[in-house]
C-alpha positions as CSV (number, residue, x, y, z in Angstrom):
1,M,87.2,37.9,108.1
2,G,85.8,41.3,109.2
3,V,86.6,44.3,107.3
4,A,86.3,48.1,108.0
5,V,87.4,50.8,105.7
6,S,88.3,54.4,106.6
7,A,88.6,56.9,103.7
8,K,89.7,59.6,106.2
9,L,92.5,57.6,107.6
10,G,93.3,55.9,104.3
11,K,93.3,52.6,106.1
12,V,91.6,49.2,105.9
13,F,91.2,47.1,109.1
14,V,90.9,43.3,108.7
15,S,90.2,40.9,111.5
16,N,92.1,37.6,111.6
17,V,90.1,35.2,113.6
18,D,92.6,32.3,113.7
19,G,95.6,34.6,114.0
20,Q,93.9,36.5,117.0
21,S,95.0,39.8,115.4
22,I,93.8,42.8,113.3
23,S,95.8,43.8,110.2
24,V,96.0,47.5,109.2
25,I,96.4,48.0,105.5
26,D,97.3,51.2,103.7
27,S,94.5,51.7,101.2
28,K,96.8,53.5,98.7
29,T,99.7,51.0,98.7
30,N,97.7,47.9,99.7
31,Q,100.5,47.0,102.1
32,V,100.1,45.9,105.7
33,I,101.4,48.7,107.9
34,D,100.6,47.5,111.3
35,T,99.3,44.4,113.2
36,L,97.3,44.6,116.4
37,A,97.4,41.5,118.7
38,I,93.9,40.5,120.1
39,K,93.9,38.0,123.0
40,G,90.3,36.8,122.0
41,S,88.8,36.0,118.6
42,P,88.1,39.1,116.5
43,V,85.2,38.7,114.0
44,G,83.2,41.7,113.1
45,L,84.6,45.3,112.9
46,A,83.1,48.7,112.7
47,L,84.4,52.3,112.8
48,A,83.0,55.4,114.5
49,P,81.9,57.9,111.9
50,D,85.0,60.1,112.4
51,S,87.2,56.9,112.4
52,S,88.5,57.6,115.8
53,V,87.4,54.4,117.3
54,L,87.5,50.8,116.0
55,Y,85.0,48.4,117.5
56,V,85.8,44.7,117.5
57,A,83.6,41.9,118.2
58,D,85.4,39.3,120.4
59,W,83.5,36.1,119.5
60,F,84.9,33.7,122.3
61,A,85.1,36.3,125.0
62,D,81.5,37.5,124.6
63,Q,82.6,41.2,124.4
64,V,83.2,44.2,122.3
65,L,86.5,46.0,122.3
66,A,86.8,49.8,121.6
67,I,90.2,50.7,120.3
68,N,91.7,54.1,119.6
69,T,92.8,54.1,115.9
70,S,95.4,56.8,116.6
71,N,97.6,54.5,118.6
72,L,95.8,51.2,118.4
73,Q,95.6,50.9,122.2
74,E,92.6,49.1,123.6
75,Q,90.3,51.6,125.4
76,E,87.7,49.4,127.1
77,A,86.0,46.0,126.8
78,V,82.2,45.7,127.0
79,A,80.5,42.5,128.1
80,I,77.7,41.7,125.6
81,G,75.7,38.6,124.5
82,Q,77.1,35.2,123.4
83,A,79.3,35.0,120.4
84,P,79.1,38.6,119.1
85,A,79.6,38.6,115.3
86,G,78.5,41.6,113.2
87,L,78.8,45.2,114.4
88,L,77.2,48.4,113.0
89,V,77.4,52.0,114.2
90,S,74.4,54.3,113.9
91,K,74.6,57.3,111.5
92,D,75.2,59.7,114.3
93,G,77.7,57.5,116.0
94,K,75.8,57.4,119.2
95,R,74.7,53.7,119.1
96,L,76.7,50.5,118.4
97,Y,74.6,47.5,117.3
98,V,75.9,44.0,118.0
99,A,74.7,40.8,116.5
100,N,74.9,38.1,119.3
101,R,74.7,34.9,117.4
102,D,74.4,32.4,120.2
103,S,72.1,34.5,122.4
104,N,69.8,35.3,119.5
105,D,69.6,39.0,120.0
106,I,70.9,42.3,118.9
107,G,72.8,44.3,121.6
108,V,72.6,48.1,121.6
109,I,75.6,50.0,123.2
110,D,75.8,53.7,124.0
111,T,79.1,54.7,122.5
112,V,79.5,57.7,124.8
113,D,79.9,55.6,128.1
114,L,79.9,52.1,126.5
115,S,77.0,50.9,128.5
116,V,74.5,48.3,127.1
117,I,71.2,50.0,126.8
118,A,69.1,47.3,125.1
119,R,69.0,43.6,124.1
120,I,66.5,43.0,121.2
121,A,65.4,39.4,120.8
122,V,65.4,38.2,117.1
123,S,65.3,34.8,115.3
124,K,68.0,32.2,115.5
125,H,71.6,33.1,115.0
126,P,71.8,36.6,114.0
127,Y,75.2,37.2,112.3
128,S,75.2,40.6,110.4
129,M,73.2,43.7,110.0
130,A,72.5,46.6,107.7
131,L,71.1,50.1,108.4
132,S,68.7,52.1,106.4
133,P,70.1,55.5,105.1
134,S,67.8,57.4,107.6
135,G,69.1,55.2,110.4
136,A,65.4,54.5,111.5
137,T,65.5,50.8,110.5
138,L,68.0,48.0,111.3
139,Y,67.9,44.8,109.3
140,A,69.3,41.7,111.2
141,V,70.2,38.7,109.2
142,N,69.4,35.4,111.0
143,V,71.4,32.6,109.6
144,Q,69.6,29.5,111.1
145,S,66.1,30.9,110.7
146,N,66.5,31.9,107.1
147,N,64.9,35.3,107.6
148,V,65.7,39.0,108.4
149,S,64.4,40.9,111.4
150,V,63.2,44.5,110.7
151,I,64.0,46.6,113.8
152,D,62.8,50.1,114.6
153,T,65.8,51.8,116.0
154,V,63.7,54.3,118.0
155,S,61.7,51.8,119.9
156,N,64.3,48.9,119.7
157,R,61.6,46.5,118.7
158,V,61.2,44.0,115.8
159,S,58.4,45.2,113.6
160,K,58.6,42.6,110.9
161,T,60.3,39.2,110.0
162,I,61.0,38.6,106.3
163,K,61.7,35.2,104.9
164,V,64.7,35.0,102.6
165,G,66.9,32.2,101.1
166,E,68.9,29.4,102.6
167,H,71.4,30.2,105.3
168,P,71.5,34.0,104.8
169,Y,74.8,35.7,105.8
170,S,75.1,39.4,105.1
171,A,73.0,42.4,103.9
172,A,73.3,45.7,102.2
173,V,70.9,48.6,101.7
174,S,70.5,50.7,98.6
175,A,71.4,54.4,98.6
176,D,67.8,55.4,98.6
177,G,66.7,52.8,101.2
178,A,64.2,51.2,98.8
179,H,65.8,47.7,98.7
180,V,67.8,45.4,101.0
181,Y,70.1,42.8,99.4
182,V,70.8,39.6,101.4
183,T,73.3,36.9,100.5
184,N,72.2,33.3,100.9
185,T,75.1,31.0,101.2
186,Q,73.3,27.7,100.7
187,S,71.0,28.7,97.8
188,D,73.8,30.6,96.0
189,D,71.8,33.8,95.4
190,V,70.8,37.2,96.7
191,S,67.4,38.0,98.0
192,V,66.1,41.5,97.0
193,I,63.7,42.9,99.6
194,D,61.3,45.8,98.7
195,T,61.4,47.8,102.0
196,A,58.0,49.4,101.3
197,Q,56.2,46.1,100.7
198,Q,58.5,44.3,103.3
199,K,58.9,41.2,101.2
200,V,61.3,39.6,98.7
201,I,60.5,40.7,95.2
202,T,63.2,38.7,93.3
203,T,66.4,36.6,93.7
204,I,69.6,36.9,91.8
205,A,71.8,33.9,91.1
206,V,75.5,34.5,91.9
207,G,78.7,32.5,92.6
208,A,78.7,29.5,95.1
209,Y,78.5,30.2,98.8
210,P,78.1,34.1,98.6
211,E,79.0,35.8,101.9
212,G,80.0,39.4,101.8
213,I,77.9,42.1,100.1
214,G,78.3,45.8,99.6
215,F,76.4,48.6,97.8
216,D,78.3,51.2,95.9
217,N,76.4,54.4,96.2
218,T,78.4,56.1,93.4
219,T,77.9,53.4,90.7
220,Q,74.6,51.9,92.0
221,Q,76.3,48.5,91.8
222,I,76.3,45.6,94.3
223,Y,79.4,43.5,95.0
224,V,79.0,39.9,96.3
225,T,81.9,37.7,97.4
226,S,81.5,34.1,96.7
227,W,83.6,32.0,99.0
228,A,83.5,28.7,97.1
229,D,83.9,30.1,93.6
230,N,86.7,32.5,94.4
231,L,85.0,35.5,92.7
232,V,83.1,38.7,93.1
233,S,79.9,39.1,91.4
234,V,79.0,42.8,90.2
235,I,75.2,43.4,90.1
236,D,73.4,46.3,88.5
237,A,71.0,47.6,91.0
238,L,68.6,48.9,88.4
239,S,68.2,45.7,86.5
240,N,69.0,43.2,89.3
241,K,71.3,41.4,86.8
242,V,74.9,40.2,87.2
243,M,77.2,42.5,85.0
244,A,80.4,40.8,85.7
245,S,82.3,38.2,87.6
246,I,85.7,39.2,88.9
247,A,88.2,36.4,89.7
248,T,89.9,36.7,93.2
249,G,92.2,34.7,95.4
250,L,91.2,31.5,97.1
251,Q,88.1,31.6,99.3
252,S,87.2,35.3,98.9
253,R,85.3,36.7,101.9
254,A,84.3,40.1,103.1
255,F,82.3,40.6,106.2
256,G,81.4,44.3,107.0
257,Q,82.3,47.5,105.0
258,F,84.6,46.6,102.2
259,I,83.9,49.4,99.6
260,L,86.1,52.4,99.8
261,E,84.2,55.4,98.5
262,A,86.0,58.4,97.1
263,T,86.2,61.6,99.2
264,N,86.5,65.2,98.0
C-alpha cells in the first residue's frame, strides 16, 4: 500500500499490510531485491531526505518504526497516536509528521531523538498529508470529515479547514505551491485547491475510486491511481484536464511518494 522512492539508492520501498512486510524493489530492474519482515501492520512509508532512514507507520501497534536503509535493521519504535497511516518528512529532515487516523490528530516527531513534540488536533480520520514547497504549510486530508486541515508548521496549529469532495484520500502540492490536489474516492474526482484563496476552485473527473496522487515537477503533470478502474489518470496541471488514462494491473493503488524524479 505505502510507497517511498529513493533516487539516491535506486530503490522503491512498498509496504505489504496483509503480508506484514516491506518489499524493496530495484528501480532500474523493477525486481524485488529484498523483503523486510514487520511484526505489526505497515501502512505509510517515508524516507529521510538523505534516504538513510525509512520511517514506517505501524497501524495496529500505534507506533512508527525507524529503519536503517543500509542494512534494513530496525533502529527504534516510537509510540504515537491511534492507527498511524500517512507519514511525511519535513524538507530539512528534522520533523516527521504522522497522520493518526483513529485519534484524529497529526503527530510531530523530532527525528534527531525520535521524541514526540506535538499532537495537532484535526478533523475526523486524517489519513494522508502533503507539504508546501517552503515547508511552512502542511495539508492533512481528513477522510470522514470530507475536508483538508491547513496547518502552520511553525506554530503547529490549524489555520484553516477546507471542504473538498466525498471521502478524500490523498493530496499533492504543485511545484510552486499555488495549488493542492486532493483525490476523492467516493465522488471519483480530484479537488483543486487554490492555496492563496484557500478554497476549491475546480474539480477534475477521473477514474473510479481514486486514491494515490503525485505531482511531477518536471512535466507539470499529475498522476492519479484509480483503484476500481485499474488505471492511472494523467492530468495537465495548466489546464486541469485529463490528458491520458494508462491501464494498470488490478486494483492499482499508491499511497505516498511514487514518482521517481531524475537526478543529475
